[in-house]
N, C-alpha and C positions, 0 to 999 in steps of 0.2 A: 265505750266512747270512740267518737271519730276523730282520729289525728287529722291535726290542720295539716296545710300543705308544708308550712315550714318544719312542722315535725317530723312528718314524712322524709323531707330532705335531710335533716339531720338524722335521722333513722339510718337513710341509705349510705349516707356519709360513713357512720361509724361503723357500719357493716362492711363498707368496702375497704375502709381502714383496717378493721381486723382481720380481714383475709388477704389484704394487701394486693387487690383485684382491681382497684378503681380504675376506669380508664385512663387517667393521667399517668398512671403509673404501670401501665402496661408495657410489658417488656417490647422491644423492637425486633421484628423479624428479621435475623441477619443471614446473609446468602453471599457466597464468595463470586469473586471476579479475578480469573488469572488473564495475565497480560505480558506479551513480549517485549514490549521496550523496556528500555533501560536507559541509564543515563538522563540526559536532560529531559527527553521526552518522557521516560518512565517518571519523572517528578510530576511532569502536567498531568499524567493520568492520575496521579494522586490527588494532583489539586481537583481534578474532576469529580474525583470520590469524595473528596471533603465537602465540595459544593453541595453535592446531592444529600449528603448527611447531614449537613448542617441546617437544611430547609426541609428534612424529613421528622415525621412524628412517629411513623409506623414501621419502617424499614431502616436497615444499616448495612449497606455495602462494604465487604471486607477486600480490598485491592490488594493483589500479592504478583508481583513481577516474576516470572520465570526466567528471565536475562536471556531472551532470543527467541526468536519464532520459531525454529525448529524445538529448542527444548519445551515450549507451550504445546505445540502439536502432539509431541511425544508424551508430555507429562499426561496431557487431556487423555489420550488413548489408554494409557495405563491406570489413571485414574478411573476412567468408567469402568474399565473391566474388573477395577477393585470396589466398584460401587461406591467410590468418593469423589466423584468429579464435581467442578463448581458449578453453578447456575448458568454462569456466562464465562466463555472462555474468547479469548482473542488469535484468529487463526489466519495467518497469511495468506496471499493468492495462491501459493503453490499448493497448499494443503486443502482447497476448497474440494476436489474431486474425493479425497480421502474422507471429508465430511460428509458429502452429500451420500454416499455409497454405504457409510457407516450406519446411517439410520439413527443414530444416538443423539439427535437434536430435534429440537421443537421449533418448526417452521415460524419464520417471522411474522407472517401473515395469520398463521392461527394463534399465536402466542398474544398478540395484539387483541385479536378480535375477541377470544375468550376473557380478556381482562378490561374490555370496555373501551378500547381507544380505536377512535376511528382514525386511520393513516390515509393519506393520498398519496398511494405507492408510485402514481405516475410523476410526483413531485422529485423523484431521485431520478439525476443523469442517467439517461440510458446505458452511455458509455460506462458508466461506474454499475449500476446496476445488474445490467446484463452478466457482469462476471458472475455475480453470487445467485443468480436465479436460475428457476426451471426453464424448460424450452418454452413454456407457456408465458414466461416472464414472472413469475411469480418469486419474490424473493425468500431465499430460505434463510438468508441472515441478513446482518444489519452491516452497510456500509461503514466504516468508522473513519480509520485512517488513511484517506485515499490520496493518492499521488500521482502524478506522471513523470516520466524523465524530462529534463531540459537542458539547454546548451548554456553554460554561464562563460562569460569572458571579460577578461580586464580590460576596461574602455580606455584606462590612461596608457597601458601597454600597447594597445592599437594605435593610439595618438603617437606615442613615440615611433612607432613602427613605421608611421605614415599609413597607416590602414583605414580607410575613410566608409567602410562598408561594414554591415551587418552579415555575419557567416549563415546566407541561408540555404548554400548548397554545399557539398562536400568538395567540389572544385575549389568552393570560395575559401573553407577552410584550409585547404592545401595550400592556396596563394596566402592567407593570412599565416599560417605556421611559416613559411618560406620567409617572409618579409619579418615575422618576429625573430626568426634565427638571425638574421642577416643584422637584426639591430643589436644583437648579443643576449638574447632571452634563450639560456639554456633548456629550457622545457616549454615550447610552443603549447603542446597541447600533453595532457596529462592522462592516463587510462589504467585501467585494470581490468582482471578478469571476470568481472561480474558481467553475467550474461543478460542481465535485465534490462540494460540500455543498449549493450552493443549487438545483442540477437534478437530479442523479443520486441524491444521497441522499434528497431531499425526494420526488422520483417512487417511489423504492422503499418507502420508510416508507408513502406514502399508496398504493400498490399501482397506480403510473400507469405507463405504457409511456412508454419513450423513442423505440421503434420499434416497429415490427411485426415479425412471425414470432420473437416470444417476445427481444424486443430484440437479434435477429440469430442467436440461436442456431438458428434450423430452417432458415436460407438466407440466401445473399449478396443476395437480392432485396428485404431488409427496407428499410422505409421509415421516415423520422423522423416522428413524431408528435407532439413534445413541445409544438408549437404550436397544440395542439389539446386541451391535458389541464388540470387542474388546477394545472399549472405556469404558464399563462398568470396566473390569478386570483393565484397566489403571489407573482409578480412586479410584478403591479399592486399588489398590498398593501405590498410595499416600496418600490414607487414613492411611494405616498401617504404612507408613513412618512418616506421621505426627502425629500420636501416639506417636511414639519411638522419636520424637523430632528432626528426622534428615531432615525432610523438614519442613520447616516455613513458614507460612503464612505472607506475606510481601504487605499491600496495602496502599494507600495513607490514607484511612479512620484510619488506625491502627498507623499511621504517617510517614511511610516510604514504599514506593513502590519500586519494586524489582531491577530497575534499580540504584536508589541511595543506596540501600542495598549491591549492587554488588561493586560500587565505593567506598562506603564508607568502603568496606572489612568486612561489617558486614556479608554477605552472598557469599560463595565461589562459588556458581554455580546458574545460572539463564538461562530459558528460553525467549528469547525477541528476537526483530525484529535486523535485520543486520542495519537498519537504527539509531541504537543506538549505532554502533560502535564508530562513530565520538565523541559522547559524552561521551563514557566510555574510549576512549582514552586521551579526554581532562580532564577528571575528576577524574581520578586515579592519586592518588600520583606519580610522576617522579619516574622512576626505578621497579615501580612494573610489575611483569612478568604476562601476562594472554594471553588467546588465545580464539578463537572461533573455533566452529565444528559443523559440520552437526547435526541436531537434532538426540539424540540416537534412535535406534529401540530396540525392543525385540528381543534377540538372535533368530536364525532360520529365521526371517523377510527377505523376498525378497524386500528391500528397493525400493519405487517408488519417483518420483518427488514430491518436496514439492509443495505449494499453493503460489501464488502470492499474496501479500498483498499491501497496499496501496491505490492509489485511481489513478484516469485517468480524463484528462479533457474533457468536453462535450459541445461543441457550441449549444448554443441554437435557436430554430428556432423563427422568430418573429422579426427580427433586421433588420435594413436597410442594403442593399446590400453591402454599402460601408463598414461597420463595418466588413462584412464576409471577405473583402480582407484585412482587418487589421488583423482579427483573424488567417486568413491563415498565412500571414504573422509572427506572432506570433509563431504560433505552427512550421512553418518551420524553424524559428531562435531556437527553442529550441531542434529540431531535429539534429542541426550540431554536427559534431564530437566536437567541441570545447565547446560547450555547454553541452554538454552529460558529458565530463569528469570534468567540472567545479562544475556542478550539484553533480557530484557523490562525488568529493574531498570536497565539503563544507557542505554535508549533510550526507552521508553515504549510500545513496539510490543507488541502481543498476543501470549499463547503461540497458536500455529497447531495444537496437538494437544489432546485431553481430557485426556490425563494430565499433560500440561504444566501445564494450568490448573488442574486438581484438585490437582496436588501443590503448587502456587503457593499455592492456598488453604488447604489443609492445614498447611501451616508458618508460615500468618498472615501471608503476603505483603500482602494486600489489607486488614489490620487496621492495618497502619503509615501513620502520617501521610503520609510523601511519595508514597504509592502509593494509599493510599484512593480510591476514585471508578474505579479501571482497570477493575475489573471489571465495570462497566456497559457497557463495550465490547463484553464477551463476552455479556452480556445482550441487547443492540440486535441485535448478527449473529444471536443464535440465538433472538428473538422470536417467530418463527414458522416452520415449515418452508419453504423456498424455494420461489417459484413463478415463472412466466413472467417477472414483473415484478421479482422480487428475487432471481433466480439470478446474474446479473450481466449484463454487457453485452458483446456480441461483435460489433461493429462494424469494417469495415475502414476505415483512417483516421481513427480514433477521435481520434486528437491534433488533426487538421485539423478534425474535427466540434467538440470542445471548443472550438477557438479561434474557430470562427465563432458559437457560443454565447455565450463571451465576448466578443467584439464586439459582438453585438446588446446585451448587458447595457452595456457600457461607453456605448454610444450614447443607451440608454434613460435611465442614470442621470447621465451627464455632458454629453449634449446635447441632452436633453428629449426624445428621439425616442418616437414612438408605440409602446406595448409591442408590441401585437398585430403590427403592420407589421412590426417589427424582427424578431421573432422566427418570422414566415413566411418572410423573407427568408432568416436563419439557417437554419432548415430546408430551404430551398431550395438553398442554397449546400452544404449538408450533403449532401443527398440526391444532388447533383453528384459528392461525393466518394465515395460510396457505387457510384455508376454505374461511376465508373473503376475503382474496387478489383474490382468484380463482372467489371467487361470483362478488368482483366488476370489475374484467377482464372478466367476462364471454363471451363466444364467440372468444375471441384473443388465436390466436398461437404464440408459439414462432418461431422467425424464426433462 
C-alpha cells in the first residue's frame, strides 16, 4: 500500500524525533572569536556577538576577551602552535606584519568567495584597507575597529582665556597654551608617551618616514629613520613646552592619563583616538562645550592623510570547514550598513566602508550633538591619497619598536635626557629588533 503524503510526513517526523536529528533540532556550529578590547568597548563586542547569535539558526559565535591587544596577539600565536587557535582573532595594527608572514590565516577575499559572499572590496576606504592589504590591494584581514588620532579641546576654557581660533597649527597650539596658562589653567595640554599620535600620526600628516623602504612595505631590510626627521624638532618643541609647564605629562602611572585629564577638565587640550569621542561625550559634565579637530600641523606644511589605527579581524587557518561558514556569516553580518552604524554609534570608531559612511551622513548621524565631529576622522584619513609615508607601517616587531620609542620619550620628559641622543638610541635598539625579525623570516618576501 502506498503511503499518503501526510502519512509520509508523520513517518519522517517520528523517525527524526527518534534519532534526535531533525533539522529544527540540529546543533549549531560553534566557533570562537578572540578579541583584545576590554571595559566598555569589550562589552560592545559582546553585544555584537549576541546580536549575531540571536538571529542565527546555524551558527553560534563564542566571544572571549584576551584583555589587551598584546595579549591577543601572543595568545593567538601560542594557540596556533598548539592547534587550539580560534576561528577569528582581533589583531591590532602593530601586529599586521607578524600575521602576514605567519601564513596562519585565510585571506579575507578567499574566505568570502569560498563561502558564497560577493563583497565589493573597493567599498573600503583605501586609507583603511591599505594597512591590511597586500601590495596588490587584496585584503588579508577585515578592518573592524578603525580610528585615527584627533585633537580635542575645551571650548569653554578657550573662551575664558580669550582664544577665538581653532588650533590648526602647532604655532596656534602654543599660543593657546600660553593664553590658557595666563588665564589660570594649570594644564593647557596634556600628553603621554604613547607614540601612536605623537610620532606615527605626526610623521604621516607631515609626510615624514618612520623607516626606509616605504615604512617597510618594500622589504624586511627597512631601517628606522624617525631620529632624522621633523619628528626630532617636534619632540624638542614638546620638551620646551613641558619645561615651561605649558604641556604637562599625564600618564596612568602618574595617576591620571590624558583622557580622564581632559574629561575632568584638568587639561584643556589632548591628542587621542576618535574612538575616545564617545567616552569624552559621556564623561564630561553636561553643558561643557568641547570640540575635536584634525591634528595640528606645523605652519607651511602640506597636510597629508593620517594613519588608520585600531585592529582588524583575521580568520585563522586550520579550523574545520563548517567553522569557516560561520566565520564568513559573522563577518558579512558586521559589514551590513545597520551594524556599521550601530558599531560607530556605541563606540566612536569610524565606519570602514564608503557606503557605511555615506549612509550615516544621509540620515543625519553626524549632525547630532553627541556624534558631531566624528566625520572629521574620515576627512583626516582621506585628506590625500596615500603615499609611501602615509599608507601605513609594515615593520616587524613593531610592538617592541613602539616600546623603544616610548622609553626614549619617557627619558626625555621625566629624566631630562637629551632629545637627539635618546631618539638615536631608540632607533638603534629598534633596528636591532628589525634585524632579528628579518633573520627569523629570511627568504620571505612581502606581497
